[in-house]
N, CA, C and O of each residue as an XYZ file, in Angstrom:
904
protein
N      40.068      0.450    -43.494
C      40.583      0.567    -42.121
C      39.428      0.400    -41.147
O      38.376      1.021    -41.292
N      39.641     -0.435    -40.170
C      38.589     -0.691    -39.181
C      38.497      0.459    -38.191
O      39.510      1.088    -37.882
N      37.278      0.750    -37.679
C      37.124      1.831    -36.687
C      37.906      1.530    -35.416
O      38.120      0.370    -35.064
N      38.323      2.575    -34.744
C      39.057      2.431    -33.488
C      38.047      2.466    -32.350
O      37.661      3.538    -31.884
N      37.623      1.288    -31.907
C      36.563      1.208    -30.895
C      36.947      1.838    -29.562
O      36.108      2.482    -28.932
N      38.201      1.669    -29.109
C      38.546      2.313    -27.830
C      38.325      3.817    -27.855
O      37.973      4.400    -26.830
N      38.529      4.477    -29.037
C      38.312      5.914    -29.134
C      36.844      6.244    -28.887
O      36.531      7.208    -28.188
N      35.932      5.434    -29.467
C      34.513      5.694    -29.276
C      34.115      5.487    -27.823
O      33.312      6.248    -27.281
N      34.671      4.464    -27.192
C      34.370      4.245    -25.777
C      34.866      5.418    -24.938
O      34.201      5.847    -23.996
N      36.043      5.928    -25.294
C      36.585      7.074    -24.561
C      35.691      8.286    -24.726
O      35.399      8.987    -23.758
N      35.248      8.539    -25.980
C      34.388      9.697    -26.229
C      33.077      9.569    -25.455
O      32.570     10.557    -24.924
N      32.528      8.354    -25.390
C      31.289      8.144    -24.656
C      31.485      8.415    -23.170
O      30.646      9.052    -22.534
N      32.598      7.930    -22.618
C      32.878      8.174    -21.205
C      33.083      9.656    -20.936
O      32.648     10.180    -19.911
N      33.748     10.323    -21.867
C      33.984     11.758    -21.683
C      32.676     12.534    -21.722
O      32.473     13.452    -20.927
N      31.789     12.171    -22.641
C      30.495     12.851    -22.699
C      29.676     12.607    -21.440
O      29.007     13.512    -20.940
N      29.732     11.383    -20.929
C      29.000     11.078    -19.703
C      29.538     11.893    -18.537
O      28.763     12.380    -17.713
N      30.866     12.047    -18.456
C      31.469     12.841    -17.386
C      31.103     14.310    -17.525
O      30.830     14.980    -16.529
N      31.096     14.813    -18.753
C      30.698     16.201    -18.971
C      29.245     16.422    -18.576
O      28.905     17.450    -17.989
N      28.383     15.450    -18.901
C      26.969     15.568    -18.524
C      26.808     15.550    -17.008
O      25.986     16.282    -16.457
N      27.602     14.706    -16.333
C      27.549     14.650    -14.869
C      27.981     15.973    -14.263
O      27.351     16.473    -13.332
N      29.065     16.542    -14.798
C      29.555     17.821    -14.282
C      28.541     18.934    -14.516
O      28.339     19.789    -13.655
N      27.911     18.919    -15.676
C      26.893     19.929    -15.973
C      25.710     19.800    -15.019
O      25.202     20.799    -14.510
N      25.279     18.575    -14.785
C      24.158     18.346    -13.862
C      24.509     18.830    -12.464
O      23.709     19.504    -11.815
N      25.710     18.486    -12.001
C      26.127     18.918    -10.665
C      26.216     20.438    -10.576
O      25.864     21.025     -9.553
N      26.686     21.075    -11.645
C      26.786     22.539    -11.649
C      25.400     23.176    -11.575
O      25.211     24.177    -10.885
N      24.437     22.601    -12.282
C      23.063     23.124    -12.231
C      22.492     22.976    -10.824
O      21.876     23.902    -10.296
N      22.699     21.810    -10.224
C      22.178     21.561     -8.877
C      22.785     22.543     -7.875
O      22.065     23.121     -7.060
N      24.090     22.732     -7.930
C      24.746     23.634     -6.990
C      24.327     25.082     -7.220
O      24.126     25.833     -6.266
N      24.196     25.469     -8.474
C      23.743     26.832     -8.785
C      22.331     27.049     -8.264
O      22.040     28.078     -7.656
N      21.455     26.079     -8.502
C      20.078     26.208     -8.019
C      20.043     26.299     -6.497
O      19.286     27.093     -5.937
N      20.859     25.489     -5.831
C      20.900     25.517     -4.364
C      21.277     26.916     -3.871
O      20.625     27.464     -2.983
N      22.323     27.482     -4.449
C      22.786     28.800     -4.022
C      21.728     29.874     -4.267
O      21.501     30.731     -3.413
N      21.085     29.829     -5.425
C      20.087     30.855     -5.746
C      18.822     30.687     -4.913
O      18.228     31.678     -4.488
N      18.402     29.447     -4.673
C      17.231     29.238     -3.822
C      17.483     29.780     -2.420
O      16.618     30.440     -1.845
N      18.648     29.510     -1.872
C      18.950     29.972     -0.524
C      19.112     31.486     -0.479
O      18.794     32.117      0.529
N      19.600     32.061     -1.553
C      19.808     33.514     -1.575
C      18.520     34.283     -1.849
O      18.233     35.286     -1.196
N      17.741     33.797     -2.833
C      16.600     34.571     -3.324
C      15.247     33.962     -2.977
O      14.208     34.556     -3.265
N      15.249     32.779     -2.359
C      13.993     32.117     -2.060
C      13.484     31.302     -3.238
O      13.957     31.448     -4.365
N      12.510     30.438     -2.957
C      11.996     29.573     -4.015
C      11.226     30.383     -5.049
O      11.468     30.252     -6.249
N      10.299     31.220     -4.591
C       9.487     32.002     -5.528
C      10.330     33.018     -6.288
O      10.041     33.330     -7.444
N      11.373     33.536     -5.641
C      12.192     34.571     -6.265
C      13.243     34.057     -7.220
O      13.935     34.854     -7.854
N      13.381     32.772     -7.342
C      14.382     32.182     -8.233
C      13.687     31.597     -9.454
O      12.780     30.775     -9.324
N      14.107     32.014    -10.621
C      13.514     31.506    -11.861
C      14.448     30.489    -12.514
O      15.653     30.473    -12.265
N      13.862     29.650    -13.351
C      14.667     28.708    -14.130
C      15.619     29.469    -15.033
O      16.758     29.050    -15.240
N      15.152     30.589    -15.571
C      16.010     31.394    -16.444
C      17.237     31.902    -15.694
O      18.337     31.922    -16.246
N      17.055     32.314    -14.438
C      18.188     32.799    -13.649
C      19.175     31.676    -13.364
O      20.388     31.872    -13.429
N      18.646     30.497    -13.046
C      19.522     29.346    -12.796
C      20.301     28.993    -14.058
O      21.503     28.732    -14.005
N      19.600     28.987    -15.204
C      20.251     28.655    -16.474
C      21.354     29.649    -16.810
O      22.436     29.266    -17.253
N      21.068     30.927    -16.594
C      22.077     31.943    -16.903
C      23.298     31.800    -16.008
O      24.432     31.902    -16.475
N      23.067     31.563    -14.726
C      24.172     31.448    -13.780
C      24.990     30.186    -14.048
O      26.213     30.199    -13.913
N      24.322     29.099    -14.427
C      25.013     27.835    -14.691
C      25.540     27.740    -16.113
O      26.245     26.791    -16.458
N      25.199     28.724    -16.938
C      25.639     28.774    -18.341
C      25.139     27.573    -19.133
O      25.891     26.923    -19.860
N      23.855     27.301    -18.973
C      23.186     26.270    -19.762
C      21.881     26.865    -20.273
O      21.500     27.970    -19.885
N      21.203     26.133    -21.138
C      19.925     26.618    -21.646
C      18.800     26.271    -20.682
O      18.904     25.338    -19.887
N      17.735     27.037    -20.771
C      16.536     26.732    -19.982
C      16.012     25.345    -20.338
O      15.566     24.597    -19.468
N      16.071     25.009    -21.633
C      15.599     23.700    -22.092
C      16.393     22.562    -21.444
O      15.833     21.510    -21.134
N      17.685     22.771    -21.242
C      18.514     21.745    -20.603
C      18.020     21.457    -19.195
O      17.955     20.299    -18.783
N      17.673     22.498    -18.460
C      17.199     22.308    -17.083
C      15.854     21.603    -17.068
O      15.647     20.675    -16.286
N      14.935     22.035    -17.929
C      13.622     21.385    -17.955
C      13.738     19.920    -18.375
O      13.039     19.057    -17.844
N      14.625     19.650    -19.332
C      14.796     18.274    -19.796
C      15.364     17.385    -18.692
O      14.953     16.234    -18.546
N      16.313     17.919    -17.913
C      16.980     17.117    -16.888
C      16.179     17.028    -15.595
O      16.212     15.999    -14.920
N      15.456     18.097    -15.238
C      14.842     18.155    -13.907
C      13.327     18.386    -13.926
O      12.658     18.145    -12.921
N      12.788     18.844    -15.041
C      11.353     19.064    -15.119
C      10.853     20.286    -14.380
O       9.654     20.388    -14.124
N      11.726     21.220    -14.025
C      11.292     22.428    -13.338
C      11.845     22.537    -11.926
O      12.692     21.746    -11.512
N      11.351     23.529    -11.194
C      11.899     23.803     -9.863
C      11.670     22.676     -8.852
O      12.589     22.390     -8.084
N      10.514     22.023     -8.802
C      10.376     20.897     -7.854
C      11.397     19.793     -8.103
O      11.954     19.233     -7.159
N      11.642     19.484     -9.370
C      12.649     18.473     -9.683
C      14.043     18.900     -9.279
O      14.855     18.077     -8.857
N      14.319     20.180     -9.407
C      15.613     20.695     -8.957
C      15.755     20.550     -7.447
O      16.813     20.156     -6.958
N      14.701     20.865     -6.711
C      14.771     20.742     -5.255
C      14.971     19.282     -4.855
O      15.730     18.996     -3.929
N      14.301     18.359     -5.538
C      14.515     16.936     -5.258
C      15.979     16.551     -5.476
O      16.569     15.835     -4.666
N      16.549     17.028     -6.564
C      17.945     16.705     -6.867
C      18.877     17.320     -5.826
O      19.866     16.698     -5.437
N      18.572     18.526     -5.375
C      19.376     19.169     -4.335
C      19.310     18.340     -3.050
O      20.329     18.122     -2.395
N      18.119     17.884     -2.695
C      17.965     17.079     -1.481
C      18.734     15.763     -1.590
O      19.386     15.341     -0.635
N      18.657     15.127     -2.735
C      19.378     13.869     -2.932
C      20.879     14.076     -2.788
O      21.563     13.285     -2.139
N      21.385     15.143     -3.395
C      22.817     15.436     -3.295
C      23.200     15.761     -1.854
O      24.261     15.346     -1.389
N      22.350     16.494     -1.145
C      22.653     16.867      0.236
C      22.684     15.644      1.137
O      23.552     15.534      2.004
N      21.753     14.730      0.944
C      21.683     13.534      1.788
C      22.856     12.591      1.563
O      23.163     11.759      2.417
N      23.506     12.720      0.420
C      24.673     11.864      0.159
C      25.851     12.239      1.041
O      26.752     11.426      1.249
N      25.856     13.470      1.566
C      26.964     13.899      2.413
C      28.207     14.213      1.616
O      28.130     14.590      0.446
N      29.345     14.056      2.249
C      30.621     14.384      1.634
C      31.352     13.106      1.219
O      31.085     12.028      1.749
N      32.259     13.237      0.283
C      33.067     12.086     -0.117
C      32.381     11.251     -1.176
O      31.341     11.638     -1.709
N      32.965     10.108     -1.477
C      32.493      9.273     -2.574
C      31.449      8.243     -2.156
O      30.717      7.734     -3.004
N      31.368      7.927     -0.869
C      30.398      6.939     -0.384
C      29.230      7.671      0.258
O      29.434      8.413      1.218
N      28.005      7.485     -0.246
C      26.856      8.195      0.321
C      26.683      7.936      1.815
O      27.008      6.859      2.316
N      26.166      8.940      2.513
C      25.999      8.831      3.965
C      25.101      7.651      4.345
O      25.377      6.963      5.328
N      24.038      7.410      3.587
C      23.152      6.298      3.919
C      23.882      4.958      3.784
O      23.652      4.044      4.576
N      24.749      4.842      2.795
C      25.528      3.609      2.640
C      26.456      3.416      3.828
O      26.600      2.304      4.335
N      27.084      4.495      4.271
C      27.965      4.401      5.442
C      27.172      4.034      6.693
O      27.653      3.274      7.533
N      25.961      4.569      6.820
C      25.110      4.208      7.949
C      24.751      2.731      7.900
O      24.779      2.049      8.925
N      24.415      2.237      6.722
C      24.074      0.817      6.574
C      25.256     -0.072      6.948
O      25.090     -1.087      7.624
N      26.444      0.317      6.506
C      27.628     -0.476      6.819
C      27.934     -0.456      8.318
O      28.353     -1.462      8.890
N      27.722      0.688      8.935
C      27.935      0.799     10.374
C      27.004     -0.142     11.127
O      27.430     -0.840     12.048
N      25.734     -0.160     10.734
C      24.764     -1.030     11.395
C      25.074     -2.509     11.150
O      24.798     -3.359     11.997
N      25.644     -2.799      9.993
C      25.932     -4.184      9.636
C      27.124     -4.742     10.406
O      27.135     -5.916     10.775
N      28.130     -3.896     10.646
C      29.400     -4.408     11.171
C      29.697     -4.014     12.623
O      30.568     -4.615     13.252
N      28.991     -3.021     13.162
C      29.291     -2.552     14.517
C      28.353     -3.216     15.525
O      27.139     -3.035     15.434
N      28.888     -3.985     16.490
C      28.021     -4.658     17.459
C      27.540     -3.765     18.598
O      26.567     -4.103     19.274
N      28.203     -2.636     18.822
C      27.861     -1.766     19.950
C      26.831     -0.733     19.502
O      27.155      0.124     18.680
N      25.590     -0.785     20.020
C      24.567      0.151     19.557
C      24.892      1.607     19.874
O      24.477      2.506     19.143
N      25.628      1.847     20.953
C      25.994      3.223     21.271
C      26.963      3.800     20.243
O      26.893      4.980     19.899
N      27.856      2.960     19.764
C      28.762      3.418     18.705
C      27.999      3.648     17.401
O      28.315      4.563     16.640
N      26.996      2.812     17.152
C      26.166      3.021     15.960
C      25.475      4.377     16.024
O      25.513      5.150     15.068
N      24.840      4.657     17.165
C      24.082      5.904     17.279
C      25.012      7.107     17.290
O      24.673      8.148     16.728
N      26.172      6.988     17.914
C      27.132      8.097     17.862
C      27.657      8.296     16.438
O      27.969      9.413     16.027
N      27.748      7.196     15.700
C      28.089      7.323     14.285
C      27.020      8.076     13.517
O      27.328      8.869     12.627
N      25.755      7.826     13.861
C      24.670      8.592     13.251
C      24.790     10.073     13.588
O      24.513     10.934     12.753
N      25.205     10.360     14.825
C      25.410     11.756     15.197
C      26.472     12.417     14.349
O      26.331     13.577     13.962
N      27.543     11.683     14.054
C      28.603     12.220     13.197
C      28.100     12.442     11.776
O      28.452     13.438     11.143
N      27.283     11.526     11.270
C      26.718     11.708      9.935
C      25.758     12.894      9.906
O      25.659     13.597      8.900
N      25.053     13.111     11.013
C      24.160     14.269     11.098
C      24.936     15.572     10.973
O      24.485     16.506     10.311
N      26.103     15.636     11.609
C      26.957     16.825     11.502
C      27.318     17.090     10.046
O      27.446     18.241      9.630
N      27.477     16.041      9.289
C      27.855     16.156      7.884
C      26.678     16.533      6.990
O      26.802     17.361      6.088
N      25.532     15.906      7.260
C      24.396     16.038      6.344
C      23.478     17.210      6.688
O      23.011     17.906      5.787
N      23.212     17.438      7.971
C      22.210     18.441      8.367
C      22.480     19.836      7.806
O      21.537     20.478      7.344
N      23.719     20.342      7.820
C      23.927     21.680      7.255
C      23.662     21.754      5.759
O      23.460     22.840      5.215
N      23.662     20.602      5.090
C      23.425     20.578      3.659
C      21.940     20.473      3.322
O      21.462     21.101      2.377
N      21.211     19.666      4.112
C      19.812     19.398      3.774
C      18.837     20.310      4.511
O      17.816     20.698      3.942
N      19.128     20.662      5.768
C      18.139     21.385      6.572
C      17.772     22.760      6.007
O      16.582     23.069      5.952
N      18.726     23.607      5.583
C      18.314     24.908      5.029
C      17.415     24.777      3.802
O      16.515     25.592      3.599
N      17.658     23.754      2.987
C      16.817     23.549      1.816
C      15.412     23.123      2.231
O      14.424     23.606      1.679
N      15.326     22.211      3.214
C      14.013     21.759      3.649
C      13.237     22.869      4.355
O      12.010     22.916      4.261
N      13.917     23.742      5.043
C      13.243     24.889      5.643
C      12.717     25.826      4.568
O      11.658     26.432      4.731
N      13.454     25.947      3.469
C      12.999     26.727      2.322
C      11.753     26.089      1.708
O      10.790     26.781      1.377
N      11.781     24.778      1.562
C      10.616     24.054      1.035
C       9.411     24.255      1.951
O       8.294     24.464      1.478
N       9.639     24.191      3.262
C       8.545     24.397      4.215
C       7.904     25.763      4.036
O       6.680     25.890      4.061
N       8.730     26.782      3.857
C       8.192     28.134      3.655
C       7.402     28.222      2.353
O       6.333     28.833      2.305
N       7.938     27.606      1.295
C       7.270     27.667     -0.007
C       5.992     26.847     -0.026
O       5.075     27.141     -0.793
N       5.925     25.822      0.811
C       4.781     24.912      0.796
C       3.471     25.602      1.157
O       2.399     25.140      0.767
N       3.549     26.691      1.892
C       2.327     27.393      2.299
C       1.556     27.944      1.110
O       0.333     28.070      1.159
N       2.280     28.274      0.033
C       1.627     28.879     -1.125
C       1.752     28.054     -2.398
O       1.133     28.383     -3.409
N       2.533     27.001     -2.362
C       2.820     26.229     -3.577
C       2.442     24.763     -3.349
O       3.110     24.073     -2.579
N       1.392     24.281     -4.001
C       0.968     22.885     -3.803
C       2.058     21.871     -4.158
O       2.159     20.826     -3.516
N       2.869     22.166     -5.168
C       3.944     21.235     -5.530
C       4.975     21.124     -4.407
O       5.473     20.037     -4.114
N       5.286     22.256     -3.787
C       6.241     22.228     -2.686
C       5.630     21.557     -1.448
O       6.331     20.894     -0.684
N       4.321     21.737     -1.259
C       3.654     21.048     -0.153
C       3.728     19.543     -0.353
O       3.964     18.796      0.597
N       3.528     19.102     -1.576
C       3.643     17.686     -1.872
C       5.054     17.171     -1.687
O       5.260     16.072     -1.172
N       6.030     17.970     -2.110
C       7.435     17.573     -1.956
C       7.814     17.493     -0.481
O       8.526     16.576     -0.072
N       7.340     18.453      0.322
C       7.623     18.436      1.754
C       7.076     17.171      2.391
O       7.765     16.522      3.178
N       5.833     16.816      2.054
C       5.234     15.593      2.596
C       6.001     14.358      2.122
O       6.178     13.406      2.882
N       6.445     14.373      0.893
C       7.193     13.242      0.327
C       8.522     13.030      1.051
O       8.871     11.902      1.401
N       9.255     14.111      1.272
C      10.555     14.004      1.929
C      10.396     13.619      3.393
O      11.171     12.818      3.915
N       9.399     14.184      4.053
C       9.130     13.825      5.452
C       8.808     12.333      5.578
O       9.298     11.655      6.481
N       7.975     11.835      4.656
C       7.590     10.423      4.700
C       8.790      9.520      4.420
O       8.934      8.465      5.039
N       9.647      9.932      3.493
C      10.833      9.135      3.184
C      11.786      9.096      4.368
O      12.391      8.060      4.647
N      11.923     10.222      5.068
C      12.807     10.262      6.232
C      12.246      9.398      7.359
O      13.003      8.705      8.040
N      10.922      9.431      7.566
C      10.315      8.587      8.585
C      10.500      7.106      8.242
O      10.768      6.290      9.124
N      10.357      6.766      6.965
C      10.553      5.380      6.550
C      11.981      4.923      6.812
O      12.211      3.810      7.283
N      12.943      5.799      6.500
C      14.352      5.466      6.728
C      14.633      5.293      8.219
O      15.316      4.347      8.612
N      14.119      6.193      9.049
C      14.361      6.103     10.480
C      13.687      4.871     11.090
O      14.225      4.257     12.011
N      12.516      4.515     10.578
C      11.844      3.314     11.064
C      12.627      2.062     10.686
O      12.675      1.101     11.453
N      13.239      2.073      9.507
C      14.093      0.950      9.111
C      15.299      0.843     10.042
O      15.689     -0.257     10.431
N      15.885      1.978     10.395
C      16.995      1.961     11.357
C      16.550      1.404     12.710
O      17.268      0.630     13.342
N      15.359      1.808     13.140
C      14.829      1.295     14.410
C      14.604     -0.210     14.335
O      14.868     -0.935     15.294
N      14.119     -0.669     13.198
C      13.905     -2.103     13.014
C      15.223     -2.869     13.088
O      15.278     -3.972     13.632
N      16.277     -2.281     12.542
C      17.595     -2.914     12.616
C      18.077     -3.012     14.064
O      18.631     -4.034     14.471
N      17.864     -1.950     14.837
C      18.239     -1.994     16.247
C      17.471     -3.086     16.984
O      18.031     -3.825     17.794
N      16.182     -3.169     16.686
C      15.356     -4.184     17.347
C      15.791     -5.593     16.950
O      15.861     -6.482     17.798
N      16.080     -5.799     15.672
C      16.478     -7.127     15.199
C      17.784     -7.578     15.834
O      18.000     -8.772     16.042
N      18.657     -6.617     16.142
C      19.929     -6.954     16.782
C      19.811     -7.053     18.299
O      20.802     -7.316     18.979
N      18.616     -6.846     18.833
C      18.412     -6.935     20.267
C      18.848     -5.705     21.038
O      19.070     -5.775     22.247
N      18.973     -4.579     20.349
C      19.479     -3.372     21.003
C      18.377     -2.466     21.549
O      18.599     -1.748     22.524
N      17.215     -2.490     20.945
C      16.181     -1.520     21.278
C      15.620     -1.797     22.672
O      15.415     -2.949     23.057
N      15.379     -0.735     23.410
C      14.791     -0.859     24.741
C      13.439     -1.559     24.651
O      12.674     -1.290     23.726
N      13.124     -2.463     25.601
C      11.863     -3.206     25.523
C      10.624     -2.343     25.735
O       9.516     -2.773     25.414
N      10.789     -1.137     26.266
C       9.611     -0.313     26.531
C       9.333      0.692     25.406
O       8.593      1.655     25.606
N       9.918      0.473     24.237
C       9.634      1.336     23.101
C       9.440      0.457     21.872
O      10.206     -0.482     21.652
N       8.421      0.756     21.071
C       8.159     -0.022     19.870
C       9.038      0.468     18.718
O       9.628      1.546     18.781
N       9.110     -0.342     17.678
C       9.864      0.066     16.480
C       9.269      1.349     15.901
O      10.001      2.256     15.504
N       7.944      1.416     15.857
C       7.290      2.610     15.323
C       7.647      3.850     16.149
O       7.971      4.901     15.597
N       7.584      3.717     17.461
C       7.919      4.852     18.329
C       9.383      5.243     18.178
O       9.711      6.428     18.138
N      10.261      4.252     18.094
C      11.682      4.539     17.932
C      11.946      5.257     16.615
O      12.756      6.181     16.560
N      11.264      4.834     15.556
C      11.408      5.519     14.280
C      10.963      6.969     14.361
O      11.579      7.849     13.760
N       9.894      7.214     15.103
C       9.405      8.586     15.263
C      10.381      9.437     16.064
O      10.556     10.621     15.778
N      11.019      8.834     17.073
C      12.022      9.560     17.851
C      13.182      9.973     16.948
O      13.619     11.123     16.983
N      13.678      9.047     16.148
C      14.792      9.370     15.253
C      14.367     10.363     14.167
O      15.155     11.211     13.749
N      13.130     10.250     13.719
C      12.589     11.193     12.741
C      12.582     12.611     13.312
O      12.911     13.573     12.618
N      12.204     12.723     14.583
C      12.194     14.034     15.227
C      13.602     14.592     15.361
O      13.839     15.762     15.058
N      14.547     13.755     15.816
C      15.901     14.249     16.041
C      16.636     14.543     14.733
O      17.642     15.252     14.743
N      16.156     14.016     13.619
C      16.774     14.320     12.332
C      16.026     15.415     11.569
O      16.297     15.650     10.392
N      15.093     16.075     12.234
C      14.244     17.058     11.553
C      14.980     18.371     11.304
O      15.828     18.763     12.104
N      14.665     19.056     10.202
C      15.247     20.380      9.962
C      14.797     21.404     10.992
O      15.491     22.391     11.237
N      13.625     21.168     11.600
C      13.144     22.102     12.615
C      14.051     22.122     13.841
O      14.289     23.184     14.417
N      14.555     20.965     14.243
C      15.469     20.927     15.386
C      16.783     21.606     15.039
O      17.349     22.322     15.864
N      17.270     21.387     13.830
C      18.483     22.062     13.368
C      18.265     23.580     13.373
O      19.146     24.341     13.771
N      17.103     23.999     12.933
C      16.786     25.428     12.907
C      16.827     26.015     14.324
O      17.404     27.082     14.537
N      16.215     25.319     15.292
C      16.155     25.827     16.653
C      17.544     25.932     17.295
O      17.891     26.966     17.866
N      18.324     24.870     17.199
C      19.564     24.797     17.972
C      20.762     25.393     17.244
O      21.608     26.034     17.867
N      20.843     25.190     15.937
C      22.017     25.672     15.195
C      21.773     27.057     14.620
O      22.562     27.974     14.850
N      20.686     27.216     13.875
C      20.458     28.491     13.209
C      20.009     29.584     14.178
O      20.409     30.740     14.038
N      19.184     29.227     15.155
C      18.668     30.246     16.076
C      19.514     30.386     17.335
O      19.731     31.503     17.806
N      19.992     29.281     17.887
C      20.768     29.342     19.124
C      22.270     29.334     18.890
O      23.042     29.558     19.823
N      22.688     29.081     17.676
C      24.103     29.178     17.338
C      24.965     28.026     17.827
O      26.171     28.194     18.009
N      24.365     26.855     18.043
C      25.175     25.720     18.481
C      26.187     25.342     17.405
O      25.844     25.336     16.223
N      27.425     25.025     17.782
C      28.368     24.459     16.810
C      27.864     23.099     16.339
O      27.164     22.398     17.070
N      28.223     22.738     15.121
C      27.710     21.491     14.556
C      28.123     20.267     15.381
O      27.352     19.316     15.507
N      29.343     20.292     15.944
C      29.784     19.164     16.753
C      28.930     18.982     17.994
O      28.576     17.859     18.352
N      28.600     20.083     18.648
C      27.740     20.002     19.829
C      26.360     19.485     19.439
O      25.766     18.683     20.159
N      25.859     19.940     18.313
C      24.545     19.507     17.834
C      24.534     18.002     17.566
O      23.617     17.302     17.996
N      25.540     17.506     16.864
C      25.595     16.083     16.562
C      25.723     15.229     17.807
O      25.091     14.177     17.911
N      26.553     15.682     18.772
C      26.721     14.935     20.022
C      25.430     14.924     20.831
O      25.074     13.902     21.418
N      24.730     16.051     20.865
C      23.462     16.120     21.584
C      22.448     15.133     21.010
O      21.787     14.410     21.754
N      22.332     15.109     19.694
C      21.388     14.204     19.050
C      21.725     12.748     19.379
O      20.841     11.956     19.706
N      22.997     12.411     19.289
C      23.415     11.035     19.560
C      23.080     10.627     20.995
O      22.487      9.572     21.221
N      23.458     11.460     21.956
C      23.230     11.089     23.357
C      21.736     11.081     23.700
O      21.289     10.273     24.514
N      20.975     11.972     23.085
C      19.526     11.979     23.326
C      18.882     10.723     22.759
O      17.986     10.158     23.386
N      19.316     10.278     21.596
C      18.759      9.061     21.019
C      19.176      7.830     21.811
O      18.385      6.903     21.982
N      20.413      7.818     22.295
C      20.850      6.699     23.138
C      19.950      6.593     24.371
O      19.508      5.501     24.728
N      19.684      7.719     25.012
C      18.841      7.718     26.207
C      17.416      7.289     25.896
O      16.769      6.632     26.711
N      16.920      7.664     24.706
C      15.526      7.375     24.369
C      15.316      5.968     23.827
O      14.236      5.401     23.989
N      16.339      5.393     23.181
C      16.135      4.163     22.429
C      16.717      2.912     23.070
O      16.210      1.812     22.847
N      17.766      3.061     23.857
C      18.479      1.894     24.361
C      18.199      1.655     25.838
O      17.863      2.594     26.560
N      18.331      0.428     26.291
C      18.215      0.172     27.738
C      19.355      0.868     28.472
O      20.405      1.123     27.882
N      19.160      1.177     29.745
C      20.254      1.801     30.510
C      21.500      0.924     30.488
O      21.419     -0.302     30.562
N      22.629      1.566     30.386
C      23.890      0.831     30.379
C      24.208      0.361     31.791
O      24.081      1.143     32.733
N      24.619     -0.894     31.969
C      24.976     -1.382     33.313
C      26.081     -0.520     33.920
O      26.962     -0.056     33.197
N      26.047     -0.296     35.255
C      27.076      0.555     35.892
C      28.497      0.098     35.589
O      29.377      0.934     35.385
N      28.741     -1.205     35.554
C      30.104     -1.690     35.292
C      30.556     -1.285     33.906
O      31.722     -0.947     33.703
N      29.639     -1.317     32.948
C      29.990     -0.937     31.572
C      30.271      0.558     31.487
O      31.177      0.987     30.772
N      29.487      1.351     32.222
C      29.742      2.804     32.219
C      31.090      3.106     32.826
O      31.813      3.974     32.337
N      31.441      2.397     33.893
C      32.729      2.622     34.543
C      33.866      2.240     33.610
O      34.862      2.957     33.507
N      33.714      1.100     32.925
C      34.767      0.654     32.014
C      34.945      1.616     30.868
O      36.068      1.846     30.420
N      33.831      2.197     30.372
C      33.918      3.130     29.250
C      34.621      4.414     29.638
O      35.301      5.025     28.815
N      34.460      4.834     30.902
C      35.042      6.098     31.342
C      36.467      5.940     31.879
O      37.206      6.920     31.969
N      36.854      4.715     32.235
C      38.155      4.503     32.866
C      39.285      4.805     31.871
O      39.228      4.339     30.733
N      40.298      5.563     32.265
C      41.393      5.880     31.346
C      42.118      4.614     30.922
O      42.216      3.646     31.677
N      42.626      4.646     29.686
C      43.410      3.542     29.170
C      42.591      2.347     28.834
O      43.129      1.335     28.385
């Protein structure tokens, strides 16, 4: 009797799905414990016990706490739903001709992503003072965010949207600042701003900083009912 190949393919897919679920459970457990107990106060053993996996499984998959934090950041930056936030941003820039709608779309994505990534990055910032690995991770994530924002600025410039009195480098730095966990900490965590207000503020501030002034006729048309 010949082997039933579809059964083996099914078993392989099932194992892959189980591995994905286990990985996601470890990441979410680590996120919760890091936020509750701090980076130094959370052990791999505690994460393993809470996630109901072995310590060896975590080390094999993530290589320790820095690798776990990287995985948490990656998951947070993906946002909600099945399409990662960065992919949605890329599609918005590709298909939307109005730069103000693009930037307001970024504000909406910020509302989605910032509550997920900023508390973790603030935790990393605190740990970085005493932990060289966390200091390196903080610098790595900051540099990656600046690179991403500079790429967004370059896209605006290539489409003819960027104000002539600001360079691509400067525009990238402006967006890097407005996407920083420190700003989220000041306005949302310390001042209690609702996430919608925070996202709208970021969008309108970036529009003012990055784009040429909108012609009066265009402003009137945008505000006119109907």
